[in-house]
Short mmCIF file of the C-alpha atoms (twelve columns), coordinates in Angstrom:
data_MODEL
# 
_entry.id   MODEL 
# 
loop_
_atom_site.group_PDB 
_atom_site.id 
_atom_site.type_symbol 
_atom_site.label_atom_id 
_atom_site.label_alt_id 
_atom_site.label_comp_id 
_atom_site.label_asym_id 
_atom_site.label_seq_id 
_atom_site.Cartn_x 
_atom_site.Cartn_y 
_atom_site.Cartn_z 
_atom_site.pdbx_PDB_model_num 
ATOM 1   C CA . UNK A 1   -30.759  -2.734 277.899 1 
ATOM 2   C CA . UNK A 2   -30.915  0.741  275.645 1 
ATOM 3   C CA . UNK A 3   -34.060  -0.745 274.335 1 
ATOM 4   C CA . UNK A 4   -35.877  -1.857 277.139 1 
ATOM 5   C CA . UNK A 5   -34.889  1.572  278.729 1 
ATOM 6   C CA . UNK A 6   -36.442  3.211  275.793 1 
ATOM 7   C CA . UNK A 7   -39.764  1.365  276.106 1 
ATOM 8   C CA . UNK A 8   -39.944  2.165  279.100 1 
ATOM 9   C CA . UNK A 9   -39.558  5.899  278.797 1 
ATOM 10  C CA . UNK A 10  -41.770  5.440  276.040 1 
ATOM 11  C CA . UNK A 11  -44.741  3.525  277.745 1 
ATOM 12  C CA . UNK A 12  -44.178  6.427  280.646 1 
ATOM 13  C CA . UNK A 13  -45.290  9.313  278.178 1 
ATOM 14  C CA . UNK A 14  -48.392  7.451  276.221 1 
ATOM 15  C CA . UNK A 15  -49.777  6.729  280.051 1 
ATOM 16  C CA . UNK A 16  -48.997  10.208 280.987 1 
ATOM 17  C CA . UNK A 17  -50.661  12.172 278.209 1 
ATOM 18  C CA . UNK A 18  -53.773  9.937  278.481 1 
ATOM 19  C CA . UNK A 19  -54.034  10.745 282.139 1 
ATOM 20  C CA . UNK A 20  -54.296  14.258 281.052 1 
ATOM 21  C CA . UNK A 21  -56.670  14.048 278.398 1 
ATOM 22  C CA . UNK A 22  -60.182  15.580 279.383 1 
ATOM 23  C CA . UNK A 23  -61.968  12.893 280.217 1 
ATOM 24  C CA . UNK A 24  -65.672  11.961 279.437 1 
ATOM 25  C CA . UNK A 25  -68.023  9.944  280.839 1 
ATOM 26  C CA . UNK A 26  -66.668  6.055  280.361 1 
ATOM 27  C CA . UNK A 27  -68.561  4.727  277.193 1 
ATOM 28  C CA . UNK A 28  -67.669  1.510  277.319 1 
ATOM 29  C CA . UNK A 29  -71.491  0.762  278.550 1 
ATOM 30  C CA . UNK A 30  -74.170  -0.319 275.254 1 
ATOM 31  C CA . UNK A 31  -76.607  2.861  274.202 1 
ATOM 32  C CA . UNK A 32  -78.988  0.991  271.448 1 
ATOM 33  C CA . UNK A 33  -80.229  4.530  270.387 1 
ATOM 34  C CA . UNK A 34  -79.048  6.173  267.043 1 
ATOM 35  C CA . UNK A 35  -78.351  9.292  268.557 1 
ATOM 36  C CA . UNK A 36  -77.910  9.880  272.112 1 
ATOM 37  C CA . UNK A 37  -76.568  12.967 274.184 1 
ATOM 38  C CA . UNK A 38  -76.176  13.566 278.439 1 
ATOM 39  C CA . UNK A 39  -75.588  17.242 279.447 1 
ATOM 40  C CA . UNK A 40  -75.168  18.541 282.764 1 
ATOM 41  C CA . UNK A 41  -77.826  20.804 283.281 1 
ATOM 42  C CA . UNK A 42  -76.162  24.143 284.621 1 
ATOM 43  C CA . UNK A 43  -73.712  24.729 282.312 1 
ATOM 44  C CA . UNK A 44  -74.759  22.662 279.241 1 
ATOM 45  C CA . UNK A 45  -71.418  20.659 279.765 1 
ATOM 46  C CA . UNK A 46  -71.946  17.486 277.156 1 
ATOM 47  C CA . UNK A 47  -70.741  14.744 279.394 1 
ATOM 48  C CA . UNK A 48  -71.236  12.135 276.486 1 
ATOM 49  C CA . UNK A 49  -72.773  12.063 272.925 1 
ATOM 50  C CA . UNK A 50  -73.765  9.095  270.356 1 
ATOM 51  C CA . UNK A 51  -73.836  11.806 266.904 1 
ATOM 52  C CA . UNK A 52  -76.050  14.051 268.479 1 
ATOM 53  C CA . UNK A 53  -75.760  16.284 265.488 1 
ATOM 54  C CA . UNK A 54  -77.202  14.272 263.627 1 
ATOM 55  C CA . UNK A 55  -81.165  15.328 262.429 1 
ATOM 56  C CA . UNK A 56  -84.302  13.225 262.952 1 
ATOM 57  C CA . UNK A 57  -87.009  12.761 263.438 1 
ATOM 58  C CA . UNK A 58  -88.050  12.880 267.090 1 
ATOM 59  C CA . UNK A 59  -92.189  12.328 267.810 1 
ATOM 60  C CA . UNK A 60  -93.719  13.561 270.587 1 
ATOM 61  C CA . UNK A 61  -90.858  15.037 272.585 1 
ATOM 62  C CA . UNK A 62  -91.551  18.131 270.043 1 
ATOM 63  C CA . UNK A 63  -94.644  18.676 272.855 1 
ATOM 64  C CA . UNK A 64  -91.657  19.238 275.030 1 
ATOM 65  C CA . UNK A 65  -91.945  23.506 272.711 1 
ATOM 66  C CA . UNK A 66  -95.252  23.472 272.589 1 
ATOM 67  C CA . UNK A 67  -95.186  23.117 276.563 1 
ATOM 68  C CA . UNK A 68  -92.599  25.554 277.295 1 
ATOM 69  C CA . UNK A 69  -94.388  27.821 274.998 1 
ATOM 70  C CA . UNK A 70  -97.923  27.355 276.533 1 
ATOM 71  C CA . UNK A 71  -96.782  28.457 279.663 1 
ATOM 72  C CA . UNK A 72  -94.439  30.842 279.058 1 
ATOM 73  C CA . UNK A 73  -97.369  32.768 277.329 1 
ATOM 74  C CA . UNK A 74  -99.273  33.940 280.131 1 
ATOM 75  C CA . UNK A 75  -102.415 32.109 279.621 1 
ATOM 76  C CA . UNK A 76  -102.348 29.177 281.633 1 
ATOM 77  C CA . UNK A 77  -105.343 30.069 283.612 1 
ATOM 78  C CA . UNK A 78  -107.342 30.684 280.008 1 
ATOM 79  C CA . UNK A 79  -110.147 28.902 279.445 1 
ATOM 80  C CA . UNK A 80  -109.493 27.333 276.312 1 
ATOM 81  C CA . UNK A 81  -112.594 26.216 273.318 1 
ATOM 82  C CA . UNK A 82  -111.923 22.650 272.050 1 
ATOM 83  C CA . UNK A 83  -112.233 23.079 268.024 1 
ATOM 84  C CA . UNK A 84  -113.427 20.591 266.007 1 
ATOM 85  C CA . UNK A 85  -110.237 19.796 264.182 1 
ATOM 86  C CA . UNK A 86  -108.575 19.483 267.527 1 
ATOM 87  C CA . UNK A 87  -110.412 16.893 268.477 1 
ATOM 88  C CA . UNK A 88  -109.655 14.709 265.604 1 
ATOM 89  C CA . UNK A 89  -106.118 14.642 265.465 1 
ATOM 90  C CA . UNK A 90  -104.958 11.380 264.918 1 
ATOM 91  C CA . UNK A 91  -102.582 8.909  267.361 1 
ATOM 92  C CA . UNK A 92  -102.220 9.002  271.529 1 
ATOM 93  C CA . UNK A 93  -105.434 11.655 273.006 1 
ATOM 94  C CA . UNK A 94  -106.840 12.591 276.392 1 
ATOM 95  C CA . UNK A 95  -110.275 12.357 274.384 1 
ATOM 96  C CA . UNK A 96  -111.123 15.702 274.318 1 
ATOM 97  C CA . UNK A 97  -114.638 16.704 273.301 1 
ATOM 98  C CA . UNK A 98  -115.699 19.387 270.349 1 
ATOM 99  C CA . UNK A 99  -117.079 22.844 272.110 1 
ATOM 100 C CA . UNK A 100 -115.760 21.942 276.260 1 
ATOM 101 C CA . UNK A 101 -113.616 24.462 277.639 1 
ATOM 102 C CA . UNK A 102 -110.844 23.267 279.853 1 
ATOM 103 C CA . UNK A 103 -108.288 25.564 281.215 1 
ATOM 104 C CA . UNK A 104 -104.737 25.903 279.367 1 
ATOM 105 C CA . UNK A 105 -102.894 25.201 282.372 1 
ATOM 106 C CA . UNK A 106 -104.922 21.242 282.771 1 
ATOM 107 C CA . UNK A 107 -104.203 20.506 278.700 1 
ATOM 108 C CA . UNK A 108 -100.753 21.204 279.563 1 
ATOM 109 C CA . UNK A 109 -100.720 18.144 281.741 1 
ATOM 110 C CA . UNK A 110 -102.737 15.903 279.462 1 
ATOM 111 C CA . UNK A 111 -100.020 16.946 276.764 1 
ATOM 112 C CA . UNK A 112 -97.112  15.687 279.037 1 
ATOM 113 C CA . UNK A 113 -98.769  13.000 280.913 1 
ATOM 114 C CA . UNK A 114 -100.495 11.215 278.159 1 
ATOM 115 C CA . UNK A 115 -98.865  12.612 275.143 1 
ATOM 116 C CA . UNK A 116 -102.221 13.923 273.806 1 
ATOM 117 C CA . UNK A 117 -102.405 15.123 269.839 1 
ATOM 118 C CA . UNK A 118 -105.730 16.615 270.676 1 
ATOM 119 C CA . UNK A 119 -104.246 18.053 273.594 1 
ATOM 120 C CA . UNK A 120 -101.550 19.723 271.643 1 
ATOM 121 C CA . UNK A 121 -103.765 20.430 268.966 1 
ATOM 122 C CA . UNK A 122 -106.129 22.550 271.744 1 
ATOM 123 C CA . UNK A 123 -102.994 24.449 273.190 1 
ATOM 124 C CA . UNK A 124 -101.873 25.808 269.269 1 
ATOM 125 C CA . UNK A 125 -104.835 27.296 268.126 1 
ATOM 126 C CA . UNK A 126 -105.413 29.053 271.433 1 
ATOM 127 C CA . UNK A 127 -101.709 30.274 271.725 1 
ATOM 128 C CA . UNK A 128 -101.202 30.978 268.581 1 
ATOM 129 C CA . UNK A 129 -103.852 31.666 266.492 1 
ATOM 130 C CA . UNK A 130 -104.005 29.175 264.472 1 
ATOM 131 C CA . UNK A 131 -101.526 26.085 264.032 1 
ATOM 132 C CA . UNK A 132 -99.505  27.389 261.675 1 
ATOM 133 C CA . UNK A 133 -98.864  30.975 264.306 1 
ATOM 134 C CA . UNK A 134 -98.089  28.577 266.881 1 
ATOM 135 C CA . UNK A 135 -95.421  26.608 264.051 1 
ATOM 136 C CA . UNK A 136 -94.097  29.928 263.606 1 
ATOM 137 C CA . UNK A 137 -93.956  30.579 267.628 1 
ATOM 138 C CA . UNK A 138 -91.731  27.394 267.768 1 
ATOM 139 C CA . UNK A 139 -89.026  27.812 265.309 1 
ATOM 140 C CA . UNK A 140 -88.350  31.072 266.295 1 
ATOM 141 C CA . UNK A 141 -88.462  30.051 269.548 1 
ATOM 142 C CA . UNK A 142 -85.933  27.463 268.890 1 
ATOM 143 C CA . UNK A 143 -83.319  30.073 267.281 1 
ATOM 144 C CA . UNK A 144 -83.927  32.582 270.068 1 
ATOM 145 C CA . UNK A 145 -82.463  29.084 272.834 1 
ATOM 146 C CA . UNK A 146 -79.988  27.889 269.975 1 
ATOM 147 C CA . UNK A 147 -81.596  24.975 268.741 1 
ATOM 148 C CA . UNK A 148 -80.169  26.031 264.668 1 
ATOM 149 C CA . UNK A 149 -80.186  22.678 263.703 1 
ATOM 150 C CA . UNK A 150 -84.493  22.151 264.726 1 
ATOM 151 C CA . UNK A 151 -87.627  22.529 262.739 1 
ATOM 152 C CA . UNK A 152 -90.933  22.435 263.314 1 
ATOM 153 C CA . UNK A 153 -93.928  21.438 261.658 1 
ATOM 154 C CA . UNK A 154 -96.788  20.764 263.592 1 
ATOM 155 C CA . UNK A 155 -96.544  21.031 268.024 1 
ATOM 156 C CA . UNK A 156 -97.370  17.438 268.367 1 
ATOM 157 C CA . UNK A 157 -94.514  15.518 265.971 1 
ATOM 158 C CA . UNK A 158 -96.947  13.236 264.349 1 
ATOM 159 C CA . UNK A 159 -95.244  11.985 260.581 1 
ATOM 160 C CA . UNK A 160 -97.066  14.829 258.563 1 
ATOM 161 C CA . UNK A 161 -94.656  16.944 257.591 1 
ATOM 162 C CA . UNK A 162 -91.443  15.764 256.089 1 
ATOM 163 C CA . UNK A 163 -89.836  18.483 257.356 1 
ATOM 164 C CA . UNK A 164 -89.715  18.148 260.562 1 
ATOM 165 C CA . UNK A 165 -87.048  17.378 262.523 1 
ATOM 166 C CA . UNK A 166 -84.326  18.182 265.350 1 
ATOM 167 C CA . UNK A 167 -81.372  16.578 266.634 1 
ATOM 168 C CA . UNK A 168 -80.239  14.851 270.359 1 
ATOM 169 C CA . UNK A 169 -78.145  17.893 271.282 1 
ATOM 170 C CA . UNK A 170 -80.926  20.300 270.267 1 
ATOM 171 C CA . UNK A 171 -83.754  18.508 272.197 1 
ATOM 172 C CA . UNK A 172 -80.907  18.977 274.993 1 
ATOM 173 C CA . UNK A 173 -80.673  22.841 274.902 1 
ATOM 174 C CA . UNK A 174 -85.026  22.325 274.692 1 
ATOM 175 C CA . UNK A 175 -85.083  21.354 277.916 1 
ATOM 176 C CA . UNK A 176 -82.126  22.933 279.846 1 
ATOM 177 C CA . UNK A 177 -84.295  26.148 278.883 1 
ATOM 178 C CA . UNK A 178 -87.714  24.509 279.472 1 
ATOM 179 C CA . UNK A 179 -86.398  23.275 283.315 1 
ATOM 180 C CA . UNK A 180 -85.575  26.756 283.675 1 
ATOM 181 C CA . UNK A 181 -89.253  26.988 284.459 1 
ATOM 182 C CA . UNK A 182 -90.593  25.966 287.595 1 
ATOM 183 C CA . UNK A 183 -93.696  25.206 286.130 1 
ATOM 184 C CA . UNK A 184 -92.828  23.547 283.531 1 
ATOM 185 C CA . UNK A 185 -90.351  20.897 286.184 1 
ATOM 186 C CA . UNK A 186 -93.891  20.299 288.127 1 
ATOM 187 C CA . UNK A 187 -96.044  19.253 285.471 1 
ATOM 188 C CA . UNK A 188 -92.813  17.275 283.666 1 
ATOM 189 C CA . UNK A 189 -92.387  15.195 286.939 1 
ATOM 190 C CA . UNK A 190 -95.905  14.856 287.644 1 
ATOM 191 C CA . UNK A 191 -96.868  11.091 288.521 1 
ATOM 192 C CA . UNK A 192 -100.228 11.650 288.246 1 
ATOM 193 C CA . UNK A 193 -103.033 14.482 287.484 1 
ATOM 194 C CA . UNK A 194 -107.165 14.411 287.888 1 
ATOM 195 C CA . UNK A 195 -108.449 16.918 285.451 1 
ATOM 196 C CA . UNK A 196 -112.288 18.374 285.125 1 
ATOM 197 C CA . UNK A 197 -114.353 16.286 283.122 1 
ATOM 198 C CA . UNK A 198 -116.937 18.933 281.574 1 
ATOM 199 C CA . UNK A 199 -120.181 15.806 280.658 1 
ATOM 200 C CA . UNK A 200 -119.252 13.375 283.723 1 
ATOM 201 C CA . UNK A 201 -119.112 12.970 287.493 1 
ATOM 202 C CA . UNK A 202 -115.877 11.728 287.207 1 
ATOM 203 C CA . UNK A 203 -112.147 13.330 286.678 1 
ATOM 204 C CA . UNK A 204 -110.298 12.763 284.125 1 
ATOM 205 C CA . UNK A 205 -106.647 10.997 285.823 1 
ATOM 206 C CA . UNK A 206 -104.050 11.253 283.621 1 
ATOM 207 C CA . UNK A 207 -101.081 9.081  284.502 1 
ATOM 208 C CA . UNK A 208 -97.446  9.995  283.409 1 
ATOM 209 C CA . UNK A 209 -96.277  7.724  280.392 1 
ATOM 210 C CA . UNK A 210 -92.766  8.502  281.501 1 
ATOM 211 C CA . UNK A 211 -91.815  5.016  283.128 1 
ATOM 212 C CA . UNK A 212 -88.500  5.986  284.238 1 
ATOM 213 C CA . UNK A 213 -90.057  8.271  286.995 1 
ATOM 214 C CA . UNK A 214 -90.660  5.181  288.744 1 
ATOM 215 C CA . UNK A 215 -87.887  2.685  287.036 1 
ATOM 216 C CA . UNK A 216 -84.958  5.284  287.646 1 
ATOM 217 C CA . UNK A 217 -85.581  6.805  291.671 1 
ATOM 218 C CA . UNK A 218 -83.036  9.818  290.530 1 
ATOM 219 C CA . UNK A 219 -85.425  11.054 288.186 1 
ATOM 220 C CA . UNK A 220 -87.057  13.797 288.087 1 
ATOM 221 C CA . UNK A 221 -89.106  14.110 284.827 1 
ATOM 222 C CA . UNK A 222 -89.201  14.098 280.706 1 
ATOM 223 C CA . UNK A 223 -90.959  13.225 277.965 1 
ATOM 224 C CA . UNK A 224 -91.518  10.362 276.104 1 
ATOM 225 C CA . UNK A 225 -91.750  10.135 272.166 1 
ATOM 226 C CA . UNK A 226 -92.739  7.446  269.523 1 
ATOM 227 C CA . UNK A 227 -94.314  7.149  265.907 1 
ATOM 228 C CA . UNK A 228 -93.592  4.750  262.969 1 
ATOM 229 C CA . UNK A 229 -91.075  6.340  261.352 1 
ATOM 230 C CA . UNK A 230 -89.422  8.278  263.774 1 
ATOM 231 C CA . UNK A 231 -89.444  5.127  266.353 1 
ATOM 232 C CA . UNK A 232 -89.220  5.763  269.940 1 
ATOM 233 C CA . UNK A 233 -88.207  8.741  270.926 1 
ATOM 234 C CA . UNK A 234 -87.128  10.211 275.090 1 
ATOM 235 C CA . UNK A 235 -86.081  13.006 276.478 1 
ATOM 236 C CA . UNK A 236 -85.472  12.558 280.747 1 
ATOM 237 C CA . UNK A 237 -84.169  14.935 283.666 1 
ATOM 238 C CA . UNK A 238 -82.381  13.318 287.360 1 
ATOM 239 C CA . UNK A 239 -80.906  14.478 290.103 1 
ATOM 240 C CA . UNK A 240 -78.518  12.941 292.593 1 
ATOM 241 C CA . UNK A 241 -77.032  15.120 294.788 1 
ATOM 242 C CA . UNK A 242 -76.154  19.035 293.625 1 
ATOM 243 C CA . UNK A 243 -75.944  17.573 290.429 1 
ATOM 244 C CA . UNK A 244 -78.728  17.745 287.925 1 
ATOM 245 C CA . UNK A 245 -78.032  15.934 284.164 1 
ATOM 246 C CA . UNK A 246 -80.513  15.269 281.147 1 
ATOM 247 C CA . UNK A 247 -80.682  12.596 278.534 1 
ATOM 248 C CA . UNK A 248 -81.539  12.671 275.020 1 
ATOM 249 C CA . UNK A 249 -82.008  9.773  272.895 1 
ATOM 250 C CA . UNK A 250 -83.348  9.290  269.665 1 
ATOM 251 C CA . UNK A 251 -84.575  6.059  267.355 1 
ATOM 252 C CA . UNK A 252 -83.597  3.824  270.877 1 
ATOM 253 C CA . UNK A 253 -85.338  0.623  270.999 1 
ATOM 254 C CA . UNK A 254 -83.986  0.228  274.899 1 
ATOM 255 C CA . UNK A 255 -84.376  3.887  275.768 1 
ATOM 256 C CA . UNK A 256 -85.002  2.827  279.886 1 
ATOM 257 C CA . UNK A 257 -82.331  1.004  279.749 1 
ATOM 258 C CA . UNK A 258 -79.984  4.170  277.502 1 
ATOM 259 C CA . UNK A 259 -81.316  6.878  280.296 1 
ATOM 260 C CA . UNK A 260 -79.970  4.478  283.266 1 
ATOM 261 C CA . UNK A 261 -76.595  3.431  281.849 1 
ATOM 262 C CA . UNK A 262 -75.828  7.371  280.548 1 
ATOM 263 C CA . UNK A 263 -77.149  8.778  284.463 1 
ATOM 264 C CA . UNK A 264 -74.830  5.998  286.336 1 
ATOM 265 C CA . UNK A 265 -72.269  6.912  284.442 1 
ATOM 266 C CA . UNK A 266 -72.530  10.983 284.356 1 
ATOM 267 C CA . UNK A 267 -72.929  10.314 288.116 1 
ATOM 268 C CA . UNK A 268 -70.116  8.419  288.971 1 
ATOM 269 C CA . UNK A 269 -67.327  10.341 286.460 1 
ATOM 270 C CA . UNK A 270 -68.159  13.602 287.145 1 
ATOM 271 C CA . UNK A 271 -68.723  15.901 290.592 1 
ATOM 272 C CA . UNK A 272 -69.919  19.379 290.438 1 
ATOM 273 C CA . UNK A 273 -66.535  21.300 291.140 1 
ATOM 274 C CA . UNK A 274 -66.566  24.633 292.995 1 
ATOM 275 C CA . UNK A 275 -63.841  26.594 291.069 1 
ATOM 276 C CA . UNK A 276 -64.729  29.875 291.770 1 
ATOM 277 C CA . UNK A 277 -66.069  30.846 295.037 1 
ATOM 278 C CA . UNK A 278 -68.400  34.107 294.967 1 
ATOM 279 C CA . UNK A 279 -67.716  37.384 296.981 1 
ATOM 280 C CA . UNK A 280 -64.574  39.572 297.368 1 
ATOM 281 C CA . UNK A 281 -62.033  38.844 294.650 1 
ATOM 282 C CA . UNK A 282 -57.951  39.947 295.559 1 
ATOM 283 C CA . UNK A 283 -56.496  41.742 292.385 1 
ATOM 284 C CA . UNK A 284 -53.810  43.914 293.740 1 
ATOM 285 C CA . UNK A 285 -51.653  45.172 290.709 1 
ATOM 286 C CA . UNK A 286 -53.816  48.639 290.704 1 
ATOM 287 C CA . UNK A 287 -54.712  50.785 294.001 1 
ATOM 288 C CA . UNK A 288 -58.107  51.657 292.029 1 
ATOM 289 C CA . UNK A 289 -58.764  47.462 292.239 1 
ATOM 290 C CA . UNK A 290 -57.601  46.834 295.778 1 
ATOM 291 C CA . UNK A 291 -60.340  45.648 297.810 1 
ATOM 292 C CA . UNK A 292 -63.125  46.465 295.470 1 
ATOM 293 C CA . UNK A 293 -63.860  44.094 293.604 1 
ATOM 294 C CA . UNK A 294 -65.986  41.530 293.735 1 
ATOM 295 C CA . UNK A 295 -68.472  38.000 292.020 1 
ATOM 296 C CA . UNK A 296 -72.195  38.068 292.873 1 
ATOM 297 C CA . UNK A 297 -72.061  34.342 291.840 1 
ATOM 298 C CA . UNK A 298 -69.652  31.045 292.225 1 
ATOM 299 C CA . UNK A 299 -68.627  29.188 289.292 1 
ATOM 300 C CA . UNK A 300 -69.546  25.155 289.622 1 
ATOM 301 C CA . UNK A 301 -68.596  23.369 286.374 1 
ATOM 302 C CA . UNK A 302 -68.872  19.191 286.660 1 
ATOM 303 C CA . UNK A 303 -64.878  17.233 286.019 1 
ATOM 304 C CA . UNK A 304 -63.429  14.176 286.354 1 
ATOM 305 C CA . UNK A 305 -60.781  13.754 288.505 1 
ATOM 306 C CA . UNK A 306 -58.310  13.595 286.435 1 
ATOM 307 C CA . UNK A 307 -59.939  17.051 285.634 1 
ATOM 308 C CA . UNK A 308 -59.131  18.944 288.691 1 
ATOM 309 C CA . UNK A 309 -55.473  20.153 288.028 1 
ATOM 310 C CA . UNK A 310 -57.115  21.666 284.224 1 
ATOM 311 C CA . UNK A 311 -58.941  24.507 285.604 1 
ATOM 312 C CA . UNK A 312 -57.514  28.344 285.936 1 
ATOM 313 C CA . UNK A 313 -59.307  31.599 286.442 1 
ATOM 314 C CA . UNK A 314 -58.603  34.466 284.475 1 
ATOM 315 C CA . UNK A 315 -59.469  38.267 285.371 1 
ATOM 316 C CA . UNK A 316 -60.166  40.735 282.426 1 
ATOM 317 C CA . UNK A 317 -60.807  43.594 283.887 1 
ATOM 318 C CA . UNK A 318 -61.563  47.378 281.660 1 
ATOM 319 C CA . UNK A 319 -59.025  50.480 282.330 1 
ATOM 320 C CA . UNK A 320 -60.277  52.062 285.404 1 
ATOM 321 C CA . UNK A 321 -62.460  54.760 286.403 1 
ATOM 322 C CA . UNK A 322 -61.699  57.465 288.897 1 
ATOM 323 C CA . UNK A 323 -65.507  58.175 288.937 1 
ATOM 324 C CA . UNK A 324 -65.713  54.369 290.222 1 
ATOM 325 C CA . UNK A 325 -64.247  55.681 293.875 1 
ATOM 326 C CA . UNK A 326 -67.196  57.825 294.252 1 
ATOM 327 C CA . UNK A 327 -69.870  56.125 293.113 1 
ATOM 328 C CA . UNK A 328 -72.497  54.841 295.204 1 
ATOM 329 C CA . UNK A 329 -73.200  51.877 292.496 1 
ATOM 330 C CA . UNK A 330 -71.902  48.641 291.782 1 
ATOM 331 C CA . UNK A 331 -70.515  49.028 288.241 1 
ATOM 332 C CA . UNK A 332 -69.445  45.952 286.364 1 
ATOM 333 C CA . UNK A 333 -66.449  46.377 285.193 1 
ATOM 334 C CA . UNK A 334 -64.806  42.950 284.201 1 
ATOM 335 C CA . UNK A 335 -65.433  39.289 283.510 1 
ATOM 336 C CA . UNK A 336 -64.177  35.844 285.738 1 
ATOM 337 C CA . UNK A 337 -62.907  33.233 283.016 1 
ATOM 338 C CA . UNK A 338 -62.847  30.048 284.117 1 
ATOM 339 C CA . UNK A 339 -60.596  27.987 281.354 1 
ATOM 340 C CA . UNK A 340 -60.414  23.849 281.183 1 
ATOM 341 C CA . UNK A 341 -57.011  22.637 279.388 1 
ATOM 342 C CA . UNK A 342 -56.820  26.174 277.924 1 
ATOM 343 C CA . UNK A 343 -60.453  26.303 276.319 1 
ATOM 344 C CA . UNK A 344 -62.727  29.417 278.312 1 
ATOM 345 C CA . UNK A 345 -66.116  27.348 279.492 1 
ATOM 346 C CA . UNK A 346 -67.708  29.581 281.751 1 
ATOM 347 C CA . UNK A 347 -67.761  32.846 282.869 1 
ATOM 348 C CA . UNK A 348 -69.149  35.589 285.195 1 
ATOM 349 C CA . UNK A 349 -69.155  39.806 285.749 1 
ATOM 350 C CA . UNK A 350 -66.921  41.146 288.264 1 
ATOM 351 C CA . UNK A 351 -68.486  44.027 289.942 1 
ATOM 352 C CA . UNK A 352 -66.652  47.087 291.599 1 
ATOM 353 C CA . UNK A 353 -67.903  48.976 294.537 1 
ATOM 354 C CA . UNK A 354 -67.063  51.873 296.985 1 
ATOM 355 C CA . UNK A 355 -66.635  50.199 300.084 1 
ATOM 356 C CA . UNK A 356 -65.087  52.671 302.005 1 
ATOM 357 C CA . UNK A 357 -68.075  53.969 304.427 1 
ATOM 358 C CA . UNK A 358 -68.728  57.472 304.561 1 
ATOM 359 C CA . UNK A 359 -68.772  59.417 308.631 1 
ATOM 360 C CA . UNK A 360 -72.446  59.075 310.371 1 
ATOM 361 C CA . UNK A 361 -73.289  62.113 311.380 1 
ATOM 362 C CA . UNK A 362 -73.429  62.213 315.278 1 
ATOM 363 C CA . UNK A 363 -76.930  62.849 316.929 1 
ATOM 364 C CA . UNK A 364 -78.027  64.692 320.295 1 
ATOM 365 C CA . UNK A 365 -79.263  60.800 322.074 1 
ATOM 366 C CA . UNK A 366 -75.203  59.686 320.630 1 
ATOM 367 C CA . UNK A 367 -73.543  62.744 322.828 1 
ATOM 368 C CA . UNK A 368 -75.746  61.370 325.460 1 
ATOM 369 C CA . UNK A 369 -74.659  57.618 324.940 1 
ATOM 370 C CA . UNK A 370 -70.784  59.293 324.671 1 
ATOM 371 C CA . UNK A 371 -70.865  61.349 328.090 1 
ATOM 372 C CA . UNK A 372 -72.438  57.952 330.493 1 
ATOM 373 C CA . UNK A 373 -69.961  55.794 328.762 1 
ATOM 374 C CA . UNK A 374 -67.623  58.498 330.297 1 
ATOM 375 C CA . UNK A 375 -68.572  59.097 333.260 1 
ATOM 376 C CA . UNK A 376 -69.158  54.896 334.346 1 
ATOM 377 C CA . UNK A 377 -65.708  54.462 333.154 1 
ATOM 378 C CA . UNK A 378 -66.347  52.586 329.934 1 
ATOM 379 C CA . UNK A 379 -63.899  54.765 327.674 1 
ATOM 380 C CA . UNK A 380 -61.114  55.084 330.115 1 
ATOM 381 C CA . UNK A 381 -61.328  51.339 331.464 1 
ATOM 382 C CA . UNK A 382 -62.466  49.756 328.317 1 
# 
């Protein structure tokens, strides 16, 4: 009897322990890719990963970096004169002609939709001054946004250099950064684009190679890739309700289904939880803070049902200064930190503002109004 009771107690303890472990996406589905990752776009939280930090060849998803650098250059309306070198780029092409002039904006569409290697070279030469100059900008941007296991050697991803690589996680970081740009969002999600053709009486028509835009109704954009050495690579985005996700697969023979499986598991397993609402926050321990503190942005974080009770918020405040009470401007006086199971996952500034309104000086019209209201009895009788 005692032995049975012990087993029951142990079983209950194990169940409680498992129930309180922070959950990720149900990984029971199969992912064909050698490396994969699924992240939530607003927070960057990793919802699923498989060998996500291993350096691998990335093929044409390289062009996400090429595209965002072109967009951020401020030259999208400039005309680019296509060089002979650009037209001789190997692999996929939009068949640019030597000497033709085409807007940088059109080249970025050709780059993202048709994966034109000729467009990649033309963009690099125009934005970076040369291929080497542009590659320098690519690696500089990679470091700036936290792609610490990435190195670029060309603007297109062809296997012409040994030292050109990234990871699934780093490519998710890149896509998250790029998707903050409205122009990139629009181009990435475009199914068909028409561009001028200077030597013909008909326009070029480019259809997006990202089949997930048609196969999966929640897909909002992405970039495909393939070389013999990298195999199939894919970065996509998807939105359902208030949740925006990014999926990356490297060397994924069944990448379309890999992405759909990851998205479905992410949308099913997580909800966007408002952990801290924007607006006034009550901290009554100090008279200087009372009724003066607020946060400008709410903190929303993806969470499973099992994680709802694992969140907490802590307020970290600077030492009060009397000059705040006389300041008309808002002042950052600390930060609110959101914890998930004891670990900080998100922070936002806490602002102090003097909310005491100064008495407004009365003018002649105010006195006339008071006299009029007094005569008709409003002040006396309400």
